[in-house]
C-alpha positions in Angstrom: 61.2 98.5 110.1 59.8 95.3 112.0 58.4 95.5 115.4 60.8 95.1 118.7 57.8 93.4 120.3 53.9 93.4 119.7 52.5 93.6 123.4 50.3 96.3 124.3 53.1 96.8 127.1 56.1 96.7 125.0 57.7 98.8 123.2 56.7 98.9 118.8 59.7 98.2 116.8 59.4 102.2 114.9 59.4 102.9 111.1 62.2 105.0 110.1 62.4 108.3 108.6 65.8 109.0 107.1 65.5 110.3 103.4 67.6 107.8 101.1 67.9 108.9 97.4 67.3 106.7 94.8 70.9 106.8 93.1 73.6 104.1 91.9 77.3 104.5 92.3 78.8 104.8 88.7 81.4 102.4 87.4 83.3 105.2 87.0 85.6 105.3 89.6 89.0 108.7 89.5 91.8 107.8 91.1 94.0 109.8 93.1 97.4 107.8 91.2 97.9 109.7 87.9 99.6 112.8 90.5 101.9 110.6 91.1 103.0 111.8 94.4 106.3 110.1 96.5 104.6 109.1 99.4 101.1 107.6 100.0 98.7 110.2 101.9 97.2 108.4 105.1 94.1 108.4 106.0 94.2 111.8 109.0 96.1 113.4 106.6 93.2 112.9 103.5 90.2 113.6 106.2 91.9 116.7 107.0 92.5 118.0 104.0 89.3 117.4 102.5 87.6 118.8 105.7 89.6 122.2 104.7 89.7 121.8 101.2 86.8 120.3 100.3 84.3 119.9 102.3 80.6 121.0 100.2 77.2 119.6 100.9 76.6 116.1 98.4 80.0 114.9 99.2 80.8 112.2 102.1 84.0 110.2 102.8 85.3 107.2 104.8 88.1 104.7 105.8 89.4 101.7 105.1 91.6 100.7 108.0 92.6 97.7 106.5 93.8 98.9 103.5 94.4 102.3 104.6 92.1 103.6 101.6 90.2 106.8 102.0 86.9 106.7 99.4 84.9 110.0 98.4 81.4 109.9 97.0 80.2 112.6 95.2 76.1 113.5 94.3 75.2 115.1 91.5 74.8 118.7 93.1 79.0 118.6 93.1 79.4 120.6 89.9 81.2 122.6 88.0 84.2 124.6 89.9 82.8 122.8 92.9 83.5 119.0 91.6 86.7 120.6 90.0 88.3 121.2 93.4 87.2 118.2 94.6 88.6 116.6 92.0 91.9 118.6 92.5 92.2 117.9 96.1 91.8 114.2 95.7 94.1 114.3 92.5 96.8 115.8 94.8 96.9 113.1 98.0 98.0 110.5 94.9 97.2 106.5 96.0 95.3 105.7 98.7 92.4 107.8 98.1 89.9 107.4 95.5 86.7 109.6 94.2 83.3 108.0 93.0 80.6 109.3 91.5 76.2 108.9 92.1 73.5 110.5 90.6 71.0 111.4 92.9 71.8 113.6 96.4 72.1 112.8 99.8 69.3 114.9 101.4 66.8 113.6 104.4 62.8 113.8 104.4 60.3 112.0 107.1 57.7 110.2 106.1 54.1 109.3 107.8 53.5 106.3 108.6 52.4 103.4 111.2 55.3 104.1 113.7 56.3 106.6 116.7 55.5 110.0 115.9 56.3 113.4 116.6 54.4 116.0 114.5 53.9 115.0 110.8 56.7 112.7 111.0 58.0 109.2 112.2 60.9 107.8 113.0 62.4 104.0 114.1 63.2 102.8 117.2 66.7 101.5 116.5 67.8 99.6 119.9 66.1 99.3 123.5 68.1 100.5 126.1 68.6 100.8 129.9 69.7 104.3 131.1 72.2 105.1 133.9 69.8 105.4 136.3 67.8 102.0 135.8 65.1 103.7 133.3 64.3 101.8 129.8 64.6 103.7 126.7 65.7 103.3 123.6 68.0 104.9 120.8 67.3 106.6 117.4 68.5 108.9 115.2 69.2 111.8 116.1 67.2 113.4 113.3 64.1 112.6 113.7 64.2 114.3 117.4 63.7 117.9 115.0 60.1 116.8 114.9 59.3 117.2 118.4 60.2 116.0 122.0 57.7 113.7 122.2 56.7 110.8 120.7 53.7 108.8 120.7 53.1 104.4 119.4 50.4 106.0 117.0 49.5 109.4 114.7 47.6 111.2 117.1 48.0 109.0 120.3 49.8 110.1 123.8 53.4 110.7 123.9 54.9 107.3 125.0 58.5 108.3 125.1 60.8 112.0 125.7 63.7 112.8 124.5 67.0 112.8 126.3 69.1 113.9 124.9 70.1 114.4 120.9 73.0 115.0 118.6 72.6 116.0 114.9 74.6 117.2 112.9 77.9 117.2 114.1 80.0 114.1 115.7 77.1 111.7 115.2 73.5 111.0 114.5 71.6 109.6 118.0 69.0 110.2 120.1 68.2 108.7 123.5 64.4 108.7 124.5 63.1 107.3 127.9 59.8 105.6 127.9 56.9 107.7 130.1 55.5 104.3 131.3 58.7 103.3 134.0 56.8 99.7 133.4 57.0 99.4 129.5 58.3 96.1 129.2 60.9 96.5 126.4 63.1 93.5 125.2 65.8 93.7 123.8 65.2 91.8 120.7 64.8 93.1 117.2 61.6 91.7 115.4 62.8 90.2 111.2 59.1 89.6 110.8 57.8 86.1 109.8 57.7 85.3 113.3 61.4 86.1 113.7 63.0 87.6 116.1 67.5 88.4 117.0 68.3 88.5 121.2 69.9 91.2 121.3 73.5 90.8 124.0 75.3 93.4 123.5 77.1 96.4 121.4 80.2 96.0 119.1 82.5 98.0 117.3 81.8 97.4 112.9 84.7 95.9 110.9 85.4 96.4 107.4 83.8 93.4 105.7 81.3 92.2 108.0 78.4 90.9 106.8 75.0 92.6 108.7 71.2 93.0 108.8 69.2 95.7 109.1 65.2 96.0 109.6 63.0 99.2 108.3 59.3 99.9 107.8 59.8 100.8 104.8 61.7 97.4 103.2 61.8 94.8 105.9 65.0 93.0 106.5 68.0 93.4 104.4 71.4 92.3 104.2 75.3 94.3 103.4 78.7 94.9 104.3 80.7 97.2 106.0 82.8 99.4 103.6 84.0 101.8 105.6 84.8 103.6 108.8 84.7 107.4 110.5 82.8 108.4 107.8 81.9 111.9 107.1 78.6 113.1 105.3 77.8 116.5 104.5 73.8 116.5 103.9 72.0 120.0 102.9 71.1 119.8 106.8 74.8 120.1 107.9 78.2 117.6 108.2 78.1 114.7 110.2 81.8 112.8 111.5 81.6 109.1 112.8 79.6 107.1 110.4 79.6 103.5 109.1 79.4 103.2 105.2 77.6 99.9 104.5 76.2 98.0 100.6 72.8 97.6 103.1 70.1 99.2 101.2 67.8 101.5 102.8 64.5 103.7 101.3 62.6 106.5 103.0 61.2 105.2 105.8 64.1 103.3 106.9 66.0 104.9 109.3 66.9 105.0 112.8 66.1 101.4 112.5 68.8 98.2 113.5 71.5 97.2 111.7 73.1 94.7 113.7 74.9 90.8 113.2 72.5 87.8 113.6 74.5 87.1 116.3 73.1 89.8 117.9 75.5 92.1 118.2 74.2 95.8 118.0 76.7 97.6 115.5 74.4 101.0 114.3 71.4 103.3 113.6 70.1 104.0 109.9 71.7 108.1 109.5 70.8 108.7 106.1 72.4 107.6 102.5 71.7 107.2 98.8 70.1 104.8 96.2 67.6 102.6 97.1 66.3 98.2 97.3 65.9 97.9 93.6 69.6 99.1 92.4 71.0 99.3 95.7 73.4 102.2 96.9 75.6 104.1 99.7 73.7 103.9 103.3 75.5 105.1 106.5 74.6 104.4 110.4 75.5 105.7 113.5 78.0 103.3 115.3 75.2 102.6 118.4 79.3 101.9 121.1 79.5 105.5 120.5 75.7 106.7 121.1 75.9 104.0 124.0 78.8 105.9 125.4 77.8 109.4 124.8 74.1 108.5 126.7 75.1 106.4 129.7 72.7 104.0 129.3 73.4 99.9 128.3 72.3 97.2 125.7 69.6 94.9 127.5 
């Protein structure tokens, strides 16, 4: 991810750390219409059924509220009885639920690099924020804080920020850190590379079909669109709910970084997914609005 500012007193835009597997969604889509039920399954009914009957590592599902469809994705680890159970569960729900295959695995991993560091891991600064008591801080991915509570701006450097709150797995993937120096100049903007900057003015909700951008230290500025909301992802480390599903590509080292709109709306924090920026893939993001509400902070 590119830096948010490059002044010595400013917070650097930080490199990301969530693992994104190089996989591609196959062209084959299995629909539940073969079951020909009398009634269409609602998204709430479908997600609850999936949680109860088919919630295994390597699966994910998201909702398109405009069409009321639920898209279920299974990675390459879902085989044998687990695949048969997942497919029969989806088939039984009828129209409104679709199942697709991916050839990789949903997983998390950390990479070294010139970013913020805790132990041997690096993660990305998402958005600079102001806490309820007026301190400068920033949001990042919650899974990143497993590496430590103090983060530095350079490998082996002095601690620059401290974890105040972190959520992962469970109801989200986000963390709030505050800068150890209360006088840190942390502007509300994203450096998009080549001298470009986007002023971040507010937090906004994602909508299916929205065009979005994200920054990451591995692959830089990338764009795509939102394809689903309220996504559940069953990572090996645990289930995460309430995410945004997108077509934006990402790779190892891009996680924790900001997803935003060109008009300056802050929308998400990179969580994880499958794919790369050569073949594409599926990437999930933590909604910024929910993270801000949970930690009591504001943009700008």
